[in-house]
Each structure stands twice: as C-alpha cells, then as structure tokens.
N, C-alpha and C positions, 0 to 999 in steps of 0.2 A: 609448648603452648604458643609461644610467640611466633615460631616458624609456621605453624598451622594457620595462624591469623594472617600472616604476610602472604602465604600461598593463596588463601581464600580471597584476599583483597586483589591480588594480581590477576586471578581468574575473573573476578567480577569486572575489573576495568578492561581486560582484554575482550571479554564477551560483549561489552557495551559498544565497542568501536565497530563491530560488524553488524549490529542490529539497528543501526540508525536509519530511520525512514521519515519521510515527510507525511504529516497527517493532512488529508484533504477531505472537504465535505462535498458530497455529490447529492444533488436533489433531482427527483423525477416527479412528474405529475401523477397524482393518485388516480387510479381507474377502478370502476366498479366491476361487477361480475360480467356485465355485457360489453365492457371495453370502453365505456363512456367516461370522460373526464369528470371527476367529482369537484363541485364548486361549493363555496361557502354561501351563506345567506346574502352577503353583499356582492356576490358575483365573481370573487377572486378564486383562482384555482388552488386547491389543496395540494401541497407537495409533501412527499416523503423524503427525508434526508438521512443519509448515513455518513459516518466518518470512516474513511478507509486509509490504509497506509500505502504510500507510493514509494517504492524503492527506486533508486537511481540505477540506470543501466551502466555497466562498466564498458568502456570503449576498449577495443582491442584491434589488433591487426587482422586483415582479411587473409584467410588461408585459401590458397589456390586449389582447385580441384585436381585430384590425382590423375584423372583422365587427360586433362589439358596439358599437364606438365610432361607427359611421355612423348 
C-alpha cells in the first residue's frame, strides 16, 4: 500500500514539471455580423478576452542541412 502511494506521488510530481505554462490574457475587439466594431452606450469598444497557455520554446543547436555538408 505504501509503495503504491509513493509511486503515485512520484508520477504526479514528475508530470507537473513538464506541463508548466504561463497563462496570458488576450483581448480582441468584438465585431458584429457585418464586421463593424461593437461599442457600448458610452462609446467605448467592447472587447472579448480569453485566457490562453503560452509554453516556452526550448532552445537547441541548429542542425545543418545534409545537402550542404556533402
């Protein structure tokens, strides 16, 4: 029982290290069916916002083309 618990905890912590991402909020102006920007009664633009996950790119070394190296 204790071994199973330790294995489950190890898997949970190992999986969380790879799934780390920054959460970013992106907003766009809302448009109606004709493509016009929707405005509130006071004249400000209505915006639609979404929260997205942004993953960091891993940097690596550049691989030369096989054709150039021959």
